Backbone bond lengths (Angstrom), bond angles and torsions (degrees), N, CA, C in turn:
res aa  C-N    CA-C-N  psi(-1)  N-CA   C-N-CA  omega(-1)  CA-C   N-CA-C  phi
1 X - - - 1.418 - - 1.491 110.80 -
2 X 1.376 114.80 123.47 1.443 117.47 179.03 1.559 108.94 -136.22
3 X 1.290 117.95 149.96 1.474 118.22 -174.91 1.518 115.76 -98.02
4 X 1.286 117.34 21.27 1.502 121.78 175.98 1.497 109.48 174.65
5 X 1.302 115.04 169.93 1.415 122.56 -177.07 1.587 114.36 -57.91
6 X 1.327 112.96 -47.69 1.471 115.57 179.18 1.505 113.19 -64.27
7 X 1.339 115.28 -39.99 1.492 120.43 176.97 1.596 108.91 -62.86
8 X 1.341 112.44 -39.69 1.502 114.10 -179.68 1.520 113.99 -64.42
9 X 1.363 113.76 -37.39 1.454 118.28 177.04 1.525 110.91 -64.13
10 X 1.342 116.65 -45.93 1.474 119.90 174.64 1.488 112.12 -57.26
11 X 1.334 118.72 -38.55 1.500 123.17 -178.24 1.465 111.69 -61.15
12 X 1.380 121.14 -24.25 1.421 122.57 -178.40 1.576 113.77 -58.94
13 X 1.302 113.12 -27.29 1.501 115.26 -179.95 1.480 113.41 -87.18
14 X 1.329 120.51 -5.98 1.518 124.47 -175.34 1.465 113.51 -73.59
15 X 1.313 122.83 -26.27 1.377 121.26 -172.82 1.480 114.73 158.31
16 X 1.369 116.88 -176.93 1.452 118.21 -176.77 1.531 111.45 -64.29
17 X 1.329 114.27 142.22 1.435 123.48 176.65 1.551 107.47 -129.00
18 X 1.306 115.07 150.82 1.487 119.94 175.24 1.511 112.87 -97.39
19 X 1.351 118.75 -26.30 1.433 121.59 -172.70 1.519 109.31 -167.98
20 X 1.303 117.89 146.47 1.454 121.29 172.06 1.520 111.39 -111.97
21 X 1.230 117.92 128.70 1.426 125.99 -179.37 1.530 106.24 -118.02
22 X 1.407 116.64 115.43 1.459 117.24 -174.60 1.525 109.21 -134.27
23 X 1.271 116.70 151.50 1.462 121.77 172.10 1.477 110.39 -88.10
24 X 1.384 116.91 149.92 1.405 121.20 -179.66 1.535 111.56 -68.49
25 X 1.373 113.95 -49.01 1.472 117.27 -175.13 1.545 109.95 -101.22
26 X 1.303 113.30 115.99 1.455 119.88 175.49 1.528 109.62 -142.47
27 X 1.299 121.18 154.88 1.449 124.03 178.41 1.542 110.89 -65.96
28 X 1.320 114.82 131.11 1.504 120.12 174.84 1.494 114.87 88.43
29 X 1.314 121.28 -43.70 1.420 125.67 178.44 1.485 108.50 -137.50
30 X 1.324 115.13 159.44 1.476 119.62 176.82 1.535 108.73 -106.15
31 X 1.313 116.29 168.20 1.444 120.01 175.28 1.516 112.01 -61.14
32 X 1.350 114.67 -30.79 1.534 116.56 177.01 1.550 107.52 -64.09
33 X 1.294 117.70 -39.11 1.536 119.55 179.22 1.517 108.30 -61.92
34 X 1.311 118.57 -46.01 1.436 120.93 177.81 1.506 109.92 -60.58
35 X 1.286 120.38 -43.25 1.484 122.47 -177.71 1.513 108.59 -64.52
36 X 1.317 119.13 -41.23 1.468 120.92 177.25 1.504 114.29 -60.71
37 X 1.327 116.31 -40.53 1.449 123.84 175.76 1.467 110.45 -64.07
38 X 1.302 120.39 -42.12 1.473 123.88 177.14 1.499 107.99 -62.14
39 X 1.293 122.41 -50.67 1.461 124.14 -176.50 1.527 111.38 -63.45
40 X 1.298 118.22 -32.29 1.522 119.12 177.25 1.538 109.66 -68.84
41 X 1.319 117.50 -42.12 1.459 120.57 -174.70 1.536 113.76 -90.80
42 X 1.282 116.79 -34.10 1.479 121.27 -174.00 1.514 108.87 -141.15
43 X 1.346 119.94 75.23 1.500 121.13 -170.01 1.529 114.73 -58.20
44 X 1.340 117.66 -24.70 1.443 118.49 -176.37 1.549 115.35 -96.98
45 X 1.362 116.23 -3.12 1.438 124.61 -178.31 1.561 108.82 -69.82
46 X 1.278 117.73 121.73 1.494 120.48 179.70 1.531 111.34 -63.22
47 X 1.354 117.50 139.84 1.424 124.28 178.87 1.532 108.84 -127.60
48 X 1.325 116.24 124.97 1.461 123.45 175.13 1.508 109.18 -111.20
49 X 1.314 115.80 128.19 1.415 120.32 179.41 1.560 112.18 -107.14
50 X 1.299 119.18 126.77 1.470 125.67 179.10 1.472 108.44 -100.00
51 X 1.344 117.35 134.42 1.478 116.82 177.53 1.525 111.12 -151.98
52 X 1.286 117.10 145.39 1.411 121.02 171.16 1.527 112.39 -105.10
53 X 1.328 114.27 2.83 1.491 122.80 -178.92 1.493 116.08 -103.62
54 X 1.258 119.68 -8.96 1.418 121.96 -171.67 1.569 108.57 91.48
55 X 1.252 119.53 156.68 1.482 123.20 -174.72 1.506 112.98 -56.98
56 X 1.289 122.64 -26.20 1.453 122.04 -179.98 1.541 113.53 -105.70
57 X 1.315 117.69 26.52 1.416 123.10 -177.27 1.495 114.70 -60.94
58 X 1.347 122.38 -19.05 1.407 121.28 177.88 1.515 110.29 -99.10
59 X 1.347 116.65 8.04 1.480 118.53 -177.98 1.529 115.40 79.37
60 X 1.295 116.66 4.53 1.443 122.22 -173.34 1.570 105.14 -110.15
61 X 1.283 116.62 138.83 1.406 122.21 173.86 1.506 109.88 -97.81
62 X 1.321 118.33 115.35 1.453 123.19 -172.93 1.521 111.93 -74.75
63 X 1.344 117.57 146.11 1.418 119.28 173.71 1.557 113.35 -63.92
64 X 1.264 118.97 148.11 1.433 122.57 177.14 1.484 110.89 -57.20
65 X 1.324 120.40 132.54 1.493 120.85 176.73 1.506 114.31 87.95
66 X 1.304 119.77 0.56 1.483 120.63 -177.15 1.519 110.70 -68.18
67 X 1.369 115.45 -38.04 1.458 117.84 178.58 1.563 105.57 -124.22
68 X 1.325 114.72 156.91 1.461 118.82 178.59 1.531 113.57 -86.40
69 X 1.358 115.39 -30.88 1.470 120.43 178.89 1.536 107.98 -148.12
70 X 1.299 114.74 147.51 1.521 120.09 170.50 1.576 103.53 -120.94
71 X 1.301 113.67 124.95 1.462 121.45 -179.30 1.517 108.03 -115.05
72 X 1.371 117.47 125.75 1.425 123.03 175.15 1.527 112.43 -78.70
73 X 1.297 115.64 134.21 1.501 121.48 178.55 1.490 107.75 -85.22
74 X 1.279 119.44 143.58 1.509 124.41 5.48 1.521 109.25 -80.00
75 X 1.345 113.99 141.88 1.473 119.58 177.85 1.510 108.25 -102.15
76 X 1.282 116.30 134.88 1.497 120.44 176.13 1.527 108.36 -74.13
77 X 1.273 116.56 155.82 1.489 121.78 174.27 1.518 110.65 -60.20
78 X 1.330 115.51 -45.56 1.503 117.38 179.21 1.536 112.71 -60.30
79 X 1.310 116.97 -40.86 1.446 121.29 178.09 1.545 111.57 -62.74
80 X 1.340 116.00 -43.11 1.482 121.11 -178.03 1.517 109.28 -69.71
81 X 1.319 119.13 -42.35 1.447 120.48 177.56 1.531 112.67 -64.66
82 X 1.323 117.98 -38.89 1.480 121.61 178.41 1.531 110.21 -61.89
83 X 1.367 116.53 -42.72 1.424 118.25 179.07 1.506 112.94 -67.53
84 X 1.336 118.40 -43.37 1.425 121.29 175.85 1.542 113.05 -57.77
85 X 1.370 114.99 -45.38 1.475 120.69 178.07 1.521 109.15 -57.70
86 X 1.340 115.00 -51.70 1.445 119.76 -178.95 1.520 115.54 -55.99
87 X 1.332 116.02 -42.99 1.495 120.54 -177.15 1.459 113.17 -81.70
88 X 1.367 121.05 -20.03 1.441 119.99 -176.71 1.553 109.74 -109.35
89 X 1.277 120.72 -1.81 1.433 121.06 178.60 1.514 112.31 -54.86
90 X 1.282 116.71 128.19 1.491 120.36 178.99 1.535 113.55 90.20
91 X 1.320 117.29 -3.07 1.478 117.53 177.86 1.486 112.65 -87.43
């Protein structure tokens, strides 16, 4: 649990994680920045991006494979749980 993108990136060094859930729009860093940091440190760790802007809301075109899923807000609990289950099954 982290309270922002920068804190989330710092949390990557704290120990084992099953999945990263990040918002696209955050102060200071974007969800794409978080995803890049995850891929550098833990290439196989699933990343889910939440956005109310669409995937290009920051004006940036993300590289293919940077995130495992993009979910449009508002996200239902069932949708979120299904994605988490799908991406962490077998971990």
